[in-house]
C-alpha positions in Angstrom: -10.9 21.4 -16.8 -12.5 18.2 -15.5 -10.4 15.9 -13.3 -9.9 12.5 -14.9 -10.2 9.3 -13.0 -6.5 8.7 -13.4 -5.7 12.0 -11.8 -8.3 11.4 -9.1 -6.8 8.0 -8.2 -3.4 9.6 -8.1 -4.8 12.1 -5.6 -6.2 9.3 -3.5 -2.9 7.5 -3.4 -1.1 10.8 -2.7 -3.4 11.4 0.2 -2.8 7.9 1.7 1.0 8.4 1.4 0.9 12.0 2.7 -1.2 11.0 5.8 1.2 8.1 6.5 4.3 10.3 6.1 3.4 13.9 7.2 7.0 15.0 7.5 10.2 15.5 5.5 13.7 14.4 6.1 16.3 17.2 6.0 20.1 17.1 5.5 21.9 18.6 8.5 25.6 19.4 9.1 27.4 17.3 11.7 29.9 18.7 14.2 32.8 17.2 16.0 33.2 17.0 19.9 34.8 20.4 20.0 32.0 21.8 17.9 34.0 22.1 14.7 32.1 21.5 11.5 32.8 18.2 9.7 32.4 17.3 6.0 29.6 14.9 7.0 25.9 15.4 7.1 23.1 13.6 8.9 19.5 13.1 8.0 16.8 14.3 10.4 13.0 14.2 10.5 11.4 17.6 10.7 8.5 16.4 12.9 10.7 15.0 15.8 13.1 16.5 18.2 16.3 15.2 19.9 17.7 11.8 19.2 14.5 10.4 17.9 14.6 12.8 14.9 17.8 11.4 13.4 17.8 8.7 10.7 21.2 7.5 11.8 22.6 7.8 8.3 25.7 9.8 7.3 25.7 11.3 3.8 27.9 13.5 1.7 27.4 17.2 1.0 25.9 16.7 -2.5 23.4 14.0 -1.3 19.8 15.0 -2.0 17.3 13.1 0.2 14.1 11.8 -1.4 11.0 13.6 -0.3 7.4 12.5 0.6 6.4 13.9 -2.8 8.8 11.4 -4.4 7.2 8.6 -2.5 3.7 9.7 -3.7 5.1 9.7 -7.2 6.4 6.1 -6.9 3.2 4.8 -5.3 1.0 6.4 -8.0 3.2 5.1 -10.8 3.2 1.6 -9.3 -0.6 1.4 -9.4 -0.4 1.4 -13.2 1.7 -1.7 -13.1 -1.3 -4.0 -12.4 -4.0 -5.0 -14.9 -6.5 -3.7 -12.3 -8.9 -0.7 -12.2 -7.1 2.0 -10.4 -9.8 2.4 -7.8 -9.2 -1.2 -6.8 -5.6 -0.8 -5.8 -4.6 -0.7 -2.1 -1.6 1.2 -0.8 -0.1 0.5 2.6 2.7 2.6 4.2 5.1 2.3 7.1 8.1 4.2 8.3 11.2 2.1 9.2 13.2 4.0 11.9 16.8 4.3 10.9 16.0 3.3 7.3 13.2 5.2 5.5 9.9 4.7 3.8 8.2 1.4 3.1 5.2 1.2 0.8 3.2 -1.8 -0.6 0.9 -1.5 -3.6 -1.5 -4.4 -4.5 -4.9 -5.2 -5.9 -7.6 -4.6 -3.2 -9.0 -7.5 -1.2 -12.5 -6.8 -2.7 -11.1 -7.2 -6.2 -9.2 -10.4 -5.4 -12.3 -12.0 -3.7 -14.6 -11.0 -6.5 -12.4 -12.9 -9.0 -11.0 -15.9 -7.0 -13.1 -16.2 -3.9 -11.4 -17.5 -0.7 -9.1 -20.1 -2.3 -5.4 -20.4 -1.6 -4.5 -17.6 -4.1 -1.5 -15.3 -4.4 -1.5 -11.9 -6.0 1.2 -9.5 -7.2 2.4 -6.9 -4.8 5.0 -4.2 -5.3 7.1 -3.5 -2.2 8.9 -0.2 -2.3 11.9 0.3 0.0 13.0 4.0 0.0 16.0 3.9 2.2 18.1 7.0 3.1 21.8 6.8 2.2 20.9 4.4 -0.6 18.9 4.0 -3.8 15.1 3.6 -4.1 14.2 -0.1 -4.7 11.0 -1.9 -5.7 10.4 -5.7 -5.5 7.7 -7.7 -7.2 6.5 -9.6 -4.3 3.2 -11.3 -3.6 0.4 -11.4 -1.1 -1.2 -14.7 0.0 -4.8 -14.4 1.1 -4.8 -17.8 3.0 -2.3 -16.6 5.6 -2.4 -12.8 4.9 1.3 -12.9 4.3 3.3 -10.2 2.5 6.1 -12.0 0.7 9.3 -11.4 -1.3 10.9 -14.3 -3.1 14.4 -12.9 -3.7 15.4 -16.2 -5.4 13.4 -15.1 -8.5 15.8 -13.4 -10.8 14.8 -10.0 -12.0 12.1 -9.5 -9.4 13.7 -6.3 -8.1 14.5 -3.0 -9.7 16.3 0.2 -8.6 14.7 3.6 -9.3 17.1 6.4 -10.2 16.4 9.4 -7.9 17.5 12.4 -10.1 16.6 16.1 -9.8 13.8 15.7 -12.4 12.6 12.3 -11.0 8.9 13.4 -10.6 8.8 14.9 -14.1 9.3 11.4 -15.6 6.1 9.8 -14.4 5.7 7.7 -17.6 9.2 6.4 -17.3 8.5 5.2 -13.7 5.2 3.6 -14.8 7.3 1.7 -17.5 9.7 0.5 -14.8 6.8 -1.0 -12.8 5.2 -2.5 -15.9 8.5 -4.3 -16.6 8.7 -5.4 -12.9 5.1 -6.7 -13.1 6.1 -8.9 -16.0 8.3 -10.8 -13.6 5.3 -11.9 -11.6 4.9 -14.9 -13.8 8.2 -16.1 -12.6 7.1 -15.6 -9.0 4.0 -17.7 -9.6 6.1 -20.4 -11.3 8.4 -20.5 -8.3 5.5 -20.9 -5.9 4.0 -23.7 -8.0 7.3 -25.5 -8.0 7.6 -25.3 -4.2 4.0 -26.5 -4.0 4.8 -29.6 -6.0 7.8 -30.6 -3.8 7.0 -32.5 -0.5 9.0 -32.9 2.6 8.6 -34.0 6.2 7.9 -30.9 8.3 10.2 -32.3 11.0 13.1 -32.3 8.5 12.4 -28.8 7.4 12.3 -27.5 11.0 15.4 -29.4 12.0 17.3 -27.9 9.1 16.0 -24.4 9.7 16.4 -24.4 13.5 19.1 -26.9 14.4 19.3 -28.0 18.0 22.3 -26.7 19.9 22.8 -28.6 23.1 24.8 -25.7 24.5 21.8 -23.4 24.4 20.4 -22.3 27.7 17.2 -23.8 29.1 15.4 -20.6 28.4 16.5 -20.5 24.7 15.5 -24.1 24.2 12.0 -23.3 25.7 11.6 -20.3 23.4 12.6 -22.5 20.4 10.0 -25.1 21.3 7.3 -22.5 21.6 8.3 -21.1 18.2 8.1 -24.5 16.5 4.7 -25.1 18.1 3.5 -21.8 16.8 4.7 -22.6 13.3 3.0 -26.0 13.3 -0.2 -24.5 14.7 -0.2 -21.9 11.9 0.3 -24.6 9.2 -2.5 -26.8 10.5 -4.9 -23.8 10.9 -4.2 -22.7 7.3 -5.0 -26.3 6.1 -8.2 -26.3 8.0 -9.3 -22.9 6.6 -8.6 -24.2 3.1 -10.5 -27.4 3.6 -7.4 -29.5 3.1 -8.2 -33.1 3.6 -4.7 -34.2 4.7 -5.5 -32.8 8.1 -2.7 -33.2 10.7 -0.4 -35.3 8.6 3.0 -33.6 8.9 5.1 -36.4 7.3 4.4 -35.0 3.9 3.9 -31.2 3.5 4.7 -29.1 0.5 7.6 -26.8 0.7 5.2 -24.0 -0.1 3.2 -24.9 3.1 6.4 -25.1 5.1 7.9 -21.8 4.1 4.6 -20.0 4.4 4.2 -21.4 7.9 7.5 -19.9 8.9 7.1 -16.5 7.2 3.6 -16.4 8.6 5.0 -16.9 12.1 7.6 -14.1 11.5 4.9 -11.8 10.2 2.1 -12.4 12.6 3.3 -14.2 15.7 6.9 -13.0 16.2 6.7 -9.8 18.2 9.3 -7.1 18.6 9.9 -5.4 21.9 7.8 -2.4 20.7 4.2 -2.4 19.5 4.8 -1.4 15.9 1.4 -2.2 14.5 0.4 -4.8 11.8 1.7 -2.8 8.8 5.1 -2.0 10.3 5.6 -5.6 11.4 4.7 -6.9 7.9 7.4 -4.8 6.4 9.9 -5.9 9.0 9.0 -9.5 8.3 9.8 -9.4 4.6 13.2 -8.1 5.5 13.7 -10.5 8.4 16.7 -12.9 8.2 14.5 -15.7 9.5 12.2 -15.3 6.5 15.1 -15.2 4.1 16.6 -18.4 5.7 13.2 -20.2 5.2 13.0 -19.3 1.5 16.7 -20.3 0.9 16.1 -23.6 2.6 12.9 -24.3 0.6 14.7 -23.7 -2.7 17.7 -25.8 -1.6 15.4 -28.7 -0.6 13.5 -28.4 -3.9 16.6 -28.7 -6.0 
C-alpha cells in the first residue's frame, strides 16, 4: 500500500524527535540508607549512568512514565493544528535535565518568508512541555522573526492545554489533533494581546526601572552586572529597530510595550548565558520558562492597563 504524504510527514517528525531523544526513561525502585526498599520510585534515563542518569523526580508505584513514542505522537498531532502544508512545519527538540522533554512546532521559516517577507511578523508556535512527575502540557505561543524569539504569553486566557496521558494515549491520534486545533484557535487572542501592547507607549527608562529596581545595598559587582544587562537590552532594542527600518531611531522616551518586553525576552533568550553551553535550542526553551521573562510580560500588561 502506498504511503500517504500525511504518513510520510509523520515519519519525518518522528525521525526528528527520535534523533533528539534516543533514549527512554524508566521507573526504578528507591532504597533507604540501610538498603531497605521504600515505596518510592525514581526516574532514570537508560542512556546515562550514575547521578547524571536520574531525573530527580520521585513517583508512586502506579506511575507510568511517558515515552519517546508518546512525544513523537504529540509532535505529529500538533503539526495538524496549523493551516500550513505539513512539509512546511518545523520541529525543534530539547531535553531539560531534571524536568523532561521540550518540543516546539511551528511553520517553517521558508513558509513564513514566502508569505510575509522580513517584516515584524509573529507566527503561531506550539510549545510542548512533557515533564516527568506531572502532566503533559502544550502552550499556544508565538515566534517573532524580527528578534528570533520563542515566546509564551501566559496572560492570554486559554492559551495552554493539558494532554491526558492514558494507557491508550497513542491510539487516540485524532483526539490529540483536535486538542491542538482548539489550542490553535486561541492564537487570535495572542495576536490581539501583542497588538494591544504595540499600541501602548512608555519611556524605556520607566520600564527598566520597574523591572530592575536599584538596590543601594547591592554589591559593586552586582551593580556592574545590572548595568551591563540593561545596556545589552537597550542595544538589542535599537538593533531590532534598525533591522526593521524604524524611523524613530534612538528615541527611547517613547517605545511600545511590545518593543520593551521583546527586548527583555530577547536578552534572556539570546544574551543571558547559563554556566553551561546548552546550545541555542535548549537556551530558547529555558528562556520561555525563565522568571525574568515572566516578570517582563507581567509588567508590560500591568503598564498597559
